C-alpha positions in Angstrom: 296.3 304.0 16.4 296.4 305.1 12.7 292.9 305.4 11.2 292.0 303.6 8.0 291.4 306.3 5.4 288.3 305.7 3.2 286.8 307.2 0.1 283.1 306.3 -0.6 282.0 306.3 -4.3 278.3 305.7 -5.0 275.7 307.6 -7.1 273.1 307.1 -4.3 273.1 309.8 -1.7 271.4 307.4 0.7 274.2 304.8 0.4 277.0 307.3 0.6 275.5 309.2 3.6 274.7 305.9 5.4 278.2 304.5 5.1 279.8 307.8 6.0 277.7 308.0 9.2 278.6 304.4 10.1 282.3 305.0 9.7 282.5 308.6 11.1 281.3 307.4 14.5 284.1 304.8 14.7 287.6 306.0 15.8 289.3 303.3 13.6 288.1 305.0 10.3 288.4 308.4 8.7 286.3 309.2 5.6 288.3 311.4 3.3 285.4 312.2 1.0 282.4 311.0 -0.9 282.0 310.8 -4.7 279.1 310.2 -7.0 281.2 308.6 -9.7 284.6 307.1 -10.3 286.1 310.3 -11.7 285.3 312.2 -8.5 286.7 309.4 -6.4 290.0 309.6 -8.3 290.1 313.4 -8.0 289.7 313.1 -4.2 292.4 310.5 -4.0 294.8 312.7 -6.0 294.6 315.3 -3.2 294.4 312.9 -0.2 296.0 309.5 0.4 293.2 306.9 0.8 293.8 303.3 2.0 290.5 301.9 0.8 287.9 302.9 -1.8 284.3 301.7 -1.3 283.3 301.6 -5.0 279.9 301.2 -6.5 279.9 299.6 -10.0 277.3 301.3 -12.0 277.8 305.1 -11.8 277.7 308.0 -14.4 280.7 309.6 -16.1 283.1 306.8 -14.9 281.8 303.5 -13.6 283.4 301.5 -10.8 285.1 299.1 -13.2 287.0 301.8 -15.1 287.7 303.6 -11.9 289.1 300.5 -10.3 291.4 299.8 -13.2 292.7 303.4 -13.0 293.2 303.3 -9.3 295.1 300.0 -9.4 297.2 301.2 -12.3 298.2 304.4 -10.4 298.5 302.7 -7.0 296.0 305.1 -5.4 294.6 302.6 -2.9 292.7 299.3 -2.5 289.2 298.9 -3.9 286.3 297.2 -2.2 283.4 296.9 -4.6 279.8 297.6 -3.6 277.3 295.4 -5.3 273.8 294.1 -5.5 272.8 290.5 -5.9 272.3 290.7 -9.7 275.7 292.2 -10.5 277.6 288.8 -10.9 279.2 289.5 -14.3 280.1 293.1 -13.4 281.6 291.8 -10.1 283.8 289.4 -12.1 284.9 292.3 -14.3 285.7 294.6 -11.4 287.8 291.9 -9.7 289.6 291.3 -12.9 290.4 295.0 -13.0 292.1 294.7 -9.6 289.4 295.1 -6.9 290.3 293.3 -3.7 286.8 292.1 -2.9 283.1 292.9 -2.9 280.4 293.9 -0.4 276.7 293.4 -0.7 274.9 296.7 -0.1 272.5 295.3 2.5 275.4 294.9 4.9 275.4 295.4 8.7 277.6 298.2 10.1 279.9 295.6 11.7 280.2 293.6 8.5 281.1 296.7 6.5 283.8 297.6 9.0 285.3 294.1 9.0 285.4 293.9 5.2 287.2 297.3 5.1 289.7 296.1 7.7 290.3 292.9 5.8 291.0 294.7 2.5 293.2 297.2 4.3 295.2 294.3 5.8 295.7 292.7 2.4 293.1 290.0 2.6 290.7 289.6 -0.4 287.1 289.3 0.7 284.2 287.6 -1.0 280.5 287.6 -0.2 279.1 284.0 0.0 276.0 284.8 -2.0 277.8 286.3 -4.9 280.5 283.6 -4.8 277.7 281.0 -5.1 276.3 282.8 -8.1 279.6 282.9 -9.8 280.1 279.2 -9.1 276.7 278.3 -10.6 277.4 280.5 -13.6 280.7 278.8 -14.1 279.2 275.4 -13.9 276.7 276.3 -16.6 279.4 277.6 -18.9 281.3 274.3 -18.5 278.2 272.3 -19.4 277.7 274.2 -22.7 281.3 274.8 -23.6 283.1 272.5 -25.9 286.5 274.2 -25.3 288.7 275.6 -22.6 286.9 278.5 -20.8 290.2 279.9 -19.5 291.3 278.1 -16.3 294.0 275.5 -17.1 293.9 272.8 -14.5 296.6 270.8 -16.2 299.3 273.2 -14.8 298.6 272.1 -11.2 299.1 269.1 -9.0 296.1 267.5 -7.3 297.1 269.2 -4.0 297.4 272.6 -5.7 293.9 272.1 -7.2 292.6 271.3 -3.8 294.0 274.6 -2.5 292.6 276.5 -5.4 289.1 275.0 -5.0 289.2 275.8 -1.3 290.1 279.4 -2.0 287.2 279.6 -4.5 284.9 278.3 -1.7 285.9 281.3 0.4 287.9 279.4 3.0 290.6 281.1 5.0 294.1 279.8 5.3 293.3 278.3 8.7 290.2 276.6 7.4 292.1 275.2 4.4 294.8 273.9 6.7 292.2 272.1 8.8 290.4 270.7 5.8 293.5 269.4 4.0 295.6 268.6 7.1 298.4 271.0 6.3 300.0 273.7 8.3 298.9 277.3 7.7 302.4 278.1 6.6 302.3 275.4 3.9 298.9 276.6 2.7 300.2 280.2 2.5 303.2 279.0 0.5 301.0 277.1 -1.9 298.8 280.1 -2.5 301.8 282.4 -3.0 303.2 280.0 -5.6 299.9 279.7 -7.4 299.3 283.5 -7.5 302.9 283.9 -8.9 302.3 281.2 -11.5 299.1 283.0 -12.8 300.5 286.5 -12.3 297.6 287.3 -9.9 297.9 289.8 -7.1 295.5 288.3 -4.5 293.4 285.3 -3.7 290.1 286.9 -4.7 291.4 287.2 -8.2 292.4 283.5 -8.1 288.9 282.5 -7.0 287.3 284.5 -9.9 289.8 283.1 -12.4 289.0 279.5 -11.2 285.2 280.1 -11.3 284.9 282.2 -14.5 288.1 281.5 -16.5 288.7 285.3 -16.5 291.7 287.2 -15.2 
């Protein structure tokens, strides 16, 4: 079985070392290297061929947002953002830069591994607590805004909006199909069409766009 190759970028020695230990003892993963900032992570990626970056947001020299944008632009790998509970706005910016999802730093080892696998397999991943915060923040913006905050619902049918709202709620294709009484194939086709319409690369970006009005 081919191992998932990972680069860990965080300015905390404790966080880097902890995640490296967790992944090193599992035969499904291979840690290519650890970096204390985004610049170092990119330099490692230029020499190796990572599948997934575990990327902190706030780091010296080059932060996780700028690093994510550069990684995505150059096709160096997929990015899973590491975040704390008070990073909502930064998370939205990182996802807009092309990150495939985000992971709360107080994760369990099994949760960390599952999130990496999901990103590796092309599934955007969202932490429920951060998603809830983004939803509340978006609701507040809508209450005080007198104009369009970015998401244009008029482009969509009622069914498409149901799909978008379900994605923003963090539901899987299977869960959406059960909720809306559609086949999983139909749900997948809807999501593919919506992503194409908005020129978005993955469902996490769609959720952020719906919740914050930002691409």
